N, CA, C and O atoms as CSV, one atom per row, in Angstrom:
chain,resi,resn,atom,element,x,y,z
A,1,MET,N,N,121.737,13.973,250.905
A,1,MET,CA,C,122.699,14.232,249.929
A,1,MET,C,C,123.828,13.205,250.002
A,1,MET,O,O,124.863,13.468,250.614
A,2,ALA,N,N,123.643,12.054,249.392
A,2,ALA,CA,C,124.660,10.992,249.457
A,2,ALA,C,C,125.433,11.013,248.176
A,2,ALA,O,O,124.878,11.098,247.081
A,3,THR,N,N,126.745,10.933,248.344
A,3,THR,CA,C,127.657,10.901,247.248
A,3,THR,C,C,128.782,9.904,247.509
A,3,THR,O,O,129.047,9.609,248.675
A,4,ASP,N,N,129.437,9.385,246.530
A,4,ASP,CA,C,130.536,8.450,246.685
A,4,ASP,C,C,131.874,9.120,246.364
A,4,ASP,O,O,132.880,8.429,246.205
A,5,ILE,N,N,131.903,10.442,246.268
A,5,ILE,CA,C,133.121,11.156,245.924
A,5,ILE,C,C,133.319,12.277,246.924
A,5,ILE,O,O,132.353,12.791,247.489
A,6,SER,N,N,134.579,12.661,247.145
A,6,SER,CA,C,134.868,13.732,248.100
A,6,SER,C,C,134.900,15.103,247.379
A,6,SER,O,O,134.994,15.162,246.153
A,7,PRO,N,N,134.826,16.154,248.129
A,7,PRO,CA,C,134.968,17.492,247.503
A,7,PRO,C,C,136.309,17.652,246.783
A,7,PRO,O,O,136.379,18.329,245.757
A,8,ASP,N,N,137.368,17.039,247.306
A,8,ASP,CA,C,138.664,17.074,246.679
A,8,ASP,C,C,138.654,16.361,245.290
A,8,ASP,O,O,139.293,16.808,244.337
A,9,GLN,N,N,137.934,15.287,245.227
A,9,GLN,CA,C,137.817,14.550,243.917
A,9,GLN,C,C,137.107,15.409,242.912
A,9,GLN,O,O,137.489,15.414,241.742
A,10,ILE,N,N,136.088,16.139,243.315
A,10,ILE,CA,C,135.365,17.039,242.457
A,10,ILE,C,C,136.280,18.175,241.945
A,10,ILE,O,O,136.298,18.502,240.758
A,11,LEU,N,N,137.025,18.749,242.879
A,11,LEU,CA,C,137.962,19.835,242.506
A,11,LEU,C,C,139.049,19.278,241.559
A,11,LEU,O,O,139.436,19.959,240.609
A,12,ARG,N,N,139.535,18.073,241.805
A,12,ARG,CA,C,140.554,17.521,240.922
A,12,ARG,C,C,139.988,17.287,239.499
A,12,ARG,O,O,140.654,17.557,238.500
A,13,PHE,N,N,138.748,16.779,239.442
A,13,PHE,CA,C,138.110,16.620,238.169
A,13,PHE,C,C,138.007,17.936,237.426
A,13,PHE,O,O,138.368,18.023,236.252
A,14,LEU,N,N,137.518,18.955,238.105
A,14,LEU,CA,C,137.401,20.279,237.487
A,14,LEU,C,C,138.699,20.878,237.069
A,14,LEU,O,O,138.755,21.622,236.090
A,15,HIS,N,N,139.750,20.572,237.791
A,15,HIS,CA,C,141.093,21.052,237.412
A,15,HIS,C,C,141.525,20.276,236.146
A,15,HIS,O,O,142.068,20.886,235.225
A,16,ASP,N,N,141.307,18.997,236.081
A,16,ASP,CA,C,141.708,18.197,234.978
A,16,ASP,C,C,140.818,18.363,233.755
A,16,ASP,O,O,141.231,18.000,232.654
A,17,HIS,N,N,139.604,18.900,233.909
A,17,HIS,CA,C,138.653,19.103,232.850
A,17,HIS,C,C,138.111,20.520,232.972
A,17,HIS,O,O,136.956,20.705,233.355
A,18,PRO,N,N,138.923,21.522,232.653
A,18,PRO,CA,C,138.581,22.922,232.935
A,18,PRO,C,C,137.345,23.432,232.144
A,18,PRO,O,O,136.801,24.480,232.491
A,19,GLU,N,N,136.902,22.726,231.111
A,19,GLU,CA,C,135.754,23.178,230.359
A,19,GLU,C,C,134.465,22.935,231.085
A,19,GLU,O,O,133.427,23.507,230.751
A,20,TRP,N,N,134.536,22.055,232.110
A,20,TRP,CA,C,133.376,21.758,232.925
A,20,TRP,C,C,133.306,22.758,234.136
A,20,TRP,O,O,134.332,23.099,234.724
A,21,THR,N,N,132.127,23.191,234.468
A,21,THR,CA,C,131.951,24.033,235.667
A,21,THR,C,C,130.937,23.418,236.605
A,21,THR,O,O,130.043,22.678,236.192
A,22,ARG,N,N,131.092,23.733,237.846
A,22,ARG,CA,C,130.154,23.231,238.866
A,22,ARG,C,C,129.046,24.265,239.082
A,22,ARG,O,O,129.298,25.462,239.227
A,23,GLU,N,N,127.834,23.767,239.096
A,23,GLU,CA,C,126.655,24.587,239.412
A,23,GLU,C,C,125.820,23.833,240.408
A,23,GLU,O,O,125.050,22.949,240.032
A,24,ALA,N,N,125.955,24.163,241.653
A,24,ALA,CA,C,125.277,23.487,242.793
A,24,ALA,C,C,125.640,21.989,242.771
A,24,ALA,O,O,126.804,21.625,242.935
A,25,ASP,N,N,124.627,21.129,242.565
A,25,ASP,CA,C,124.888,19.699,242.646
A,25,ASP,C,C,125.046,19.095,241.214
A,25,ASP,O,O,124.694,17.936,240.996
A,26,SER,N,N,125.563,19.864,240.272
A,26,SER,CA,C,125.736,19.372,238.929
A,26,SER,C,C,127.038,19.940,238.360
A,26,SER,O,O,127.632,20.881,238.887
A,27,ILE,N,N,127.435,19.324,237.276
A,27,ILE,CA,C,128.549,19.871,236.455
A,27,ILE,C,C,127.982,20.132,235.044
A,27,ILE,O,O,127.107,19.409,234.567
A,28,THR,N,N,128.494,21.163,234.408
A,28,THR,CA,C,127.946,21.637,233.117
A,28,THR,C,C,129.067,21.923,232.165
A,28,THR,O,O,130.111,22.435,232.569
A,29,ARG,N,N,128.875,21.601,230.900
A,29,ARG,CA,C,129.801,21.990,229.842
A,29,ARG,C,C,129.006,22.242,228.562
A,29,ARG,O,O,128.076,21.500,228.247
A,30,THR,N,N,129.372,23.281,227.836
A,30,THR,CA,C,128.837,23.567,226.514
A,30,THR,C,C,129.902,23.212,225.507
A,30,THR,O,O,131.011,23.745,225.559
A,31,PHE,N,N,129.582,22.321,224.593
A,31,PHE,CA,C,130.470,21.859,223.537
A,31,PHE,C,C,130.084,22.653,222.271
A,31,PHE,O,O,128.896,22.815,221.994
A,32,VAL,N,N,131.018,23.123,221.542
A,32,VAL,CA,C,130.773,23.909,220.318
A,32,VAL,C,C,131.385,23.182,219.096
A,32,VAL,O,O,132.549,22.781,219.077
A,33,PHE,N,N,130.520,23.049,218.094
A,33,PHE,CA,C,130.901,22.325,216.871
A,33,PHE,C,C,130.819,23.254,215.656
A,33,PHE,O,O,130.396,24.405,215.761
A,34,SER,N,N,131.231,22.726,214.509
A,34,SER,CA,C,131.245,23.545,213.306
A,34,SER,C,C,129.819,23.806,212.770
A,34,SER,O,O,129.568,24.846,212.162
A,35,ASP,N,N,128.903,22.873,212.995
A,35,ASP,CA,C,127.569,23.026,212.444
A,35,ASP,C,C,126.626,22.093,213.209
A,35,ASP,O,O,127.040,21.368,214.114
A,36,PHE,N,N,125.357,22.134,212.821
A,36,PHE,CA,C,124.325,21.331,213.481
A,36,PHE,C,C,124.577,19.824,213.313
A,36,PHE,O,O,124.414,19.041,214.249
A,37,ASN,N,N,124.975,19.452,212.105
A,37,ASN,CA,C,125.186,18.003,211.824
A,37,ASN,C,C,126.252,17.435,212.756
A,37,ASN,O,O,126.079,16.327,213.264
A,38,GLU,N,N,127.346,18.152,212.997
A,38,GLU,CA,C,128.373,17.662,213.906
A,38,GLU,C,C,127.884,17.667,215.328
A,38,GLU,O,O,128.214,16.751,216.081
A,39,ALA,N,N,127.118,18.646,215.733
A,39,ALA,CA,C,126.576,18.714,217.059
A,39,ALA,C,C,125.598,17.541,217.266
A,39,ALA,O,O,125.617,16.896,218.314
A,40,LEU,N,N,124.757,17.273,216.276
A,40,LEU,CA,C,123.813,16.137,216.394
A,40,LEU,C,C,124.513,14.790,216.503
A,40,LEU,O,O,124.073,13.922,217.256
A,41,GLY,N,N,125.611,14.608,215.750
A,41,GLY,CA,C,126.385,13.382,215.849
A,41,GLY,C,C,126.972,13.225,217.240
A,41,GLY,O,O,127.030,12.110,217.759
A,42,PHE,N,N,127.412,14.327,217.863
A,42,PHE,CA,C,127.895,14.234,219.244
A,42,PHE,C,C,126.774,13.815,220.189
A,42,PHE,O,O,126.981,12.988,221.077
A,43,VAL,N,N,125.599,14.382,219.996
A,43,VAL,CA,C,124.461,14.050,220.887
A,43,VAL,C,C,124.148,12.551,220.755
A,43,VAL,O,O,123.854,11.905,221.761
A,44,VAL,N,N,124.201,11.996,219.572
A,44,VAL,CA,C,123.942,10.578,219.349
A,44,VAL,C,C,124.973,9.738,220.137
A,44,VAL,O,O,124.603,8.747,220.767
A,45,ARG,N,N,126.263,10.128,220.104
A,45,ARG,CA,C,127.325,9.389,220.844
A,45,ARG,C,C,127.090,9.535,222.348
A,45,ARG,O,O,127.211,8.567,223.099
A,46,VAL,N,N,126.761,10.727,222.769
A,46,VAL,CA,C,126.456,10.982,224.229
A,46,VAL,C,C,125.292,10.096,224.660
A,46,VAL,O,O,125.306,9.511,225.743
A,47,GLY,N,N,124.265,10.005,223.777
A,47,GLY,CA,C,123.062,9.233,224.139
A,47,GLY,C,C,123.375,7.746,224.245
A,47,GLY,O,O,122.883,7.058,225.140
A,48,ALA,N,N,124.185,7.265,223.335
A,48,ALA,CA,C,124.509,5.847,223.387
A,48,ALA,C,C,125.347,5.513,224.616
A,48,ALA,O,O,125.118,4.496,225.271
A,49,ALA,N,N,126.325,6.378,224.930
A,49,ALA,CA,C,127.175,6.106,226.166
A,49,ALA,C,C,126.347,6.254,227.440
A,49,ALA,O,O,126.600,5.567,228.430
A,50,SER,N,N,125.375,7.135,227.417
A,50,SER,CA,C,124.473,7.348,228.608
A,50,SER,C,C,123.576,6.102,228.801
A,50,SER,O,O,123.293,5.703,229.931
A,51,GLU,N,N,123.145,5.512,227.704
A,51,GLU,CA,C,122.307,4.321,227.799
A,51,GLU,C,C,123.105,3.177,228.370
A,51,GLU,O,O,122.613,2.444,229.228
A,52,VAL,N,N,124.342,3.009,227.906
A,52,VAL,CA,C,125.196,1.911,228.385
A,52,VAL,C,C,125.491,2.126,229.882
A,52,VAL,O,O,125.515,1.165,230.650
A,53,ALA,N,N,125.711,3.360,230.288
A,53,ALA,CA,C,125.980,3.657,231.701
A,53,ALA,C,C,124.729,3.708,232.563
A,53,ALA,O,O,124.821,3.753,233.790
A,54,ASP,N,N,123.542,3.700,231.923
A,54,ASP,CA,C,122.278,3.834,232.604
A,54,ASP,C,C,122.263,5.051,233.503
A,54,ASP,O,O,121.789,5.029,234.639
A,55,HIS,N,N,122.830,6.161,232.912
A,55,HIS,CA,C,122.903,7.403,233.625
A,55,HIS,C,C,122.766,8.547,232.559
A,55,HIS,O,O,123.533,8.586,231.597
A,56,HIS,N,N,121.850,9.407,232.734
A,56,HIS,CA,C,121.446,10.298,231.628
A,56,HIS,C,C,121.550,11.772,231.967
A,56,HIS,O,O,121.031,12.245,232.978
A,57,PRO,N,N,122.251,12.489,231.073
A,57,PRO,CA,C,122.412,13.944,231.296
A,57,PRO,C,C,121.226,14.726,230.830
A,57,PRO,O,O,120.385,14.216,230.090
A,58,ASP,N,N,121.150,15.969,231.260
A,58,ASP,CA,C,120.251,16.910,230.588
A,58,ASP,C,C,121.025,17.458,229.368
A,58,ASP,O,O,122.185,17.853,229.488
A,59,ILE,N,N,120.388,17.474,228.236
A,59,ILE,CA,C,121.055,17.882,227.007
A,59,ILE,C,C,120.206,18.979,226.336
A,59,ILE,O,O,118.995,18.843,226.161
A,60,ASP,N,N,120.903,20.076,225.969
A,60,ASP,CA,C,120.237,21.177,225.241
A,60,ASP,C,C,121.067,21.420,223.955
A,60,ASP,O,O,122.246,21.762,224.046
A,61,ILE,N,N,120.475,21.252,222.788
A,61,ILE,CA,C,121.180,21.467,221.529
A,61,ILE,C,C,120.591,22.685,220.867
A,61,ILE,O,O,119.375,22.837,220.749
A,62,ARG,N,N,121.498,23.559,220.431
A,62,ARG,CA,C,121.113,24.810,219.720
A,62,ARG,C,C,122.109,24.983,218.566
A,62,ARG,O,O,123.242,25.421,218.767
A,63,TRP,N,N,121.681,24.646,217.409
A,63,TRP,CA,C,122.447,24.678,216.148
A,63,TRP,C,C,123.803,23.962,216.378
A,63,TRP,O,O,123.874,22.736,216.291
A,64,ASN,N,N,124.867,24.725,216.668
A,64,ASN,CA,C,126.191,24.122,216.812
A,64,ASN,C,C,126.702,23.965,218.220
A,64,ASN,O,O,127.873,23.648,218.432
A,65,LYS,N,N,125.816,24.190,219.204
A,65,LYS,CA,C,126.176,24.143,220.582
A,65,LYS,C,C,125.361,23.069,221.311
A,65,LYS,O,O,124.152,22.935,221.120
A,66,VAL,N,N,126.057,22.324,222.139
A,66,VAL,CA,C,125.395,21.270,222.930
A,66,VAL,C,C,125.774,21.474,224.379
A,66,VAL,O,O,126.954,21.390,224.719
A,67,LYS,N,N,124.827,21.733,225.230
A,67,LYS,CA,C,125.040,21.915,226.685
A,67,LYS,C,C,124.618,20.612,227.348
A,67,LYS,O,O,123.499,20.126,227.187
A,68,CYS,N,N,125.594,20.061,228.117
A,68,CYS,CA,C,125.351,18.866,228.906
A,68,CYS,C,C,125.440,19.170,230.382
A,68,CYS,O,O,126.391,19.809,230.834
A,69,VAL,N,N,124.470,18.723,231.127
A,69,VAL,CA,C,124.435,18.949,232.583
A,69,VAL,C,C,124.312,17.568,233.222
A,69,VAL,O,O,123.403,16.811,232.883
A,70,LEU,N,N,125.187,17.245,234.110
A,70,LEU,CA,C,125.241,15.958,234.814
A,70,LEU,C,C,125.065,16.109,236.318
A,70,LEU,O,O,125.733,16.921,236.959
A,71,SER,N,N,124.174,15.331,236.857
A,71,SER,CA,C,123.944,15.218,238.304
A,71,SER,C,C,123.218,13.935,238.555
A,71,SER,O,O,122.421,13.502,237.723
A,72,THR,N,N,123.471,13.312,239.684
A,72,THR,CA,C,122.790,12.098,240.043
A,72,THR,C,C,121.551,12.485,240.796
A,72,THR,O,O,121.593,12.634,242.017
A,73,HIS,N,N,120.452,12.652,240.107
A,73,HIS,CA,C,119.217,13.188,240.725
A,73,HIS,C,C,118.712,12.334,241.885
A,73,HIS,O,O,118.203,12.858,242.877
A,74,SER,N,N,118.857,10.998,241.752
A,74,SER,CA,C,118.371,10.147,242.809
A,74,SER,C,C,119.173,10.334,244.113
A,74,SER,O,O,118.676,10.012,245.192
A,75,GLN,N,N,120.437,10.865,244.015
A,75,GLN,CA,C,121.243,11.044,245.177
A,75,GLN,C,C,121.207,12.541,245.612
A,75,GLN,O,O,121.594,12.877,246.732
A,76,GLY,N,N,120.750,13.398,244.730
A,76,GLY,CA,C,120.742,14.831,245.005
A,76,GLY,C,C,122.161,15.350,245.175
A,76,GLY,O,O,122.413,16.239,245.989
A,77,ALA,N,N,123.080,14.794,244.406
A,77,ALA,CA,C,124.491,15.147,244.476
A,77,ALA,C,C,125.271,14.701,243.241
A,77,ALA,O,O,124.780,13.960,242.390
A,78,LEU,N,N,126.496,15.184,243.187
A,78,LEU,CA,C,127.390,14.678,242.158
A,78,LEU,C,C,127.934,13.348,242.644
A,78,LEU,O,O,128.191,13.194,243.838
A,79,THR,N,N,128.123,12.359,241.730
A,79,THR,CA,C,128.682,11.098,242.081
A,79,THR,C,C,129.725,10.724,241.034
A,79,THR,O,O,129.931,11.413,240.034
A,80,SER,N,N,130.365,9.603,241.317
A,80,SER,CA,C,131.385,9.116,240.381
A,80,SER,C,C,130.788,8.832,238.971
A,80,SER,O,O,131.488,8.921,237.963
A,81,LYS,N,N,129.519,8.501,238.935
A,81,LYS,CA,C,128.866,8.317,237.636
A,81,LYS,C,C,128.904,9.565,236.776
A,81,LYS,O,O,129.124,9.490,235.567
A,82,ASP,N,N,128.689,10.719,237.406
A,82,ASP,CA,C,128.684,11.959,236.690
A,82,ASP,C,C,130.084,12.282,236.118
A,82,ASP,O,O,130.237,12.668,234.959
A,83,LEU,N,N,131.114,12.099,237.010
A,83,LEU,CA,C,132.470,12.474,236.536
A,83,LEU,C,C,132.923,11.501,235.432
A,83,LEU,O,O,133.565,11.918,234.468
A,84,ALA,N,N,132.596,10.233,235.567
A,84,ALA,CA,C,133.021,9.271,234.561
A,84,ALA,C,C,132.317,9.579,233.191
A,84,ALA,O,O,132.945,9.522,232.133
A,85,LEU,N,N,131.015,9.902,233.254
A,85,LEU,CA,C,130.350,10.150,232.024
A,85,LEU,C,C,130.833,11.425,231.387
A,85,LEU,O,O,131.010,11.472,230.170
A,86,ALA,N,N,131.054,12.480,232.182
A,86,ALA,CA,C,131.611,13.744,231.682
A,86,ALA,C,C,132.938,13.524,231.030
A,86,ALA,O,O,133.213,14.103,229.980
A,87,ALA,N,N,133.767,12.708,231.617
A,87,ALA,CA,C,135.118,12.463,230.970
A,87,ALA,C,C,134.942,11.756,229.621
A,87,ALA,O,O,135.667,12.041,228.668
A,88,SER,N,N,133.967,10.827,229.545
A,88,SER,CA,C,133.724,10.172,228.289
A,88,SER,C,C,133.227,11.134,227.238
A,88,SER,O,O,133.625,11.030,226.077
A,89,PHE,N,N,132.365,12.073,227.608
A,89,PHE,CA,C,131.873,13.096,226.686
A,89,PHE,C,C,133.012,13.941,226.109
A,89,PHE,O,O,132.989,14.333,224.943
A,90,ASP,N,N,133.999,14.208,226.954
A,90,ASP,CA,C,135.137,14.977,226.498
A,90,ASP,C,C,135.849,14.247,225.391
A,90,ASP,O,O,136.330,14.863,224.440
A,91,GLY,N,N,135.921,12.912,225.511
A,91,GLY,CA,C,136.521,12.076,224.453
A,91,GLY,C,C,135.784,12.078,223.137
A,91,GLY,O,O,136.374,11.827,222.086
A,92,PHE,N,N,134.526,12.354,223.187
A,92,PHE,CA,C,133.715,12.370,221.920
A,92,PHE,C,C,133.816,13.693,221.170
A,92,PHE,O,O,133.527,13.763,219.976
A,93,ALA,N,N,134.226,14.734,221.877
A,93,ALA,CA,C,134.221,16.104,221.252
A,93,ALA,C,C,135.374,16.270,220.333
A,93,ALA,O,O,135.534,17.330,219.729
């Protein structure tokens, strides 16, 4: 379980981004939009940012709700990549 962040950094991120929750070795947030079209546009922005970062979330879209789950699977832990990408997703919402 290798990570480049401390437990305090994770707690600080969760304090600064209260919509995200920790679930074991991942962080999760469900974004809610006015309709499917808006949710899909968000998914496209998330996908483009994820490709640039070469780091990909698990995404579940259900009409106006998009659930994003971030974890660095190759490390079996949360890393700075997860926190940075999650913060960028917040900016898209």
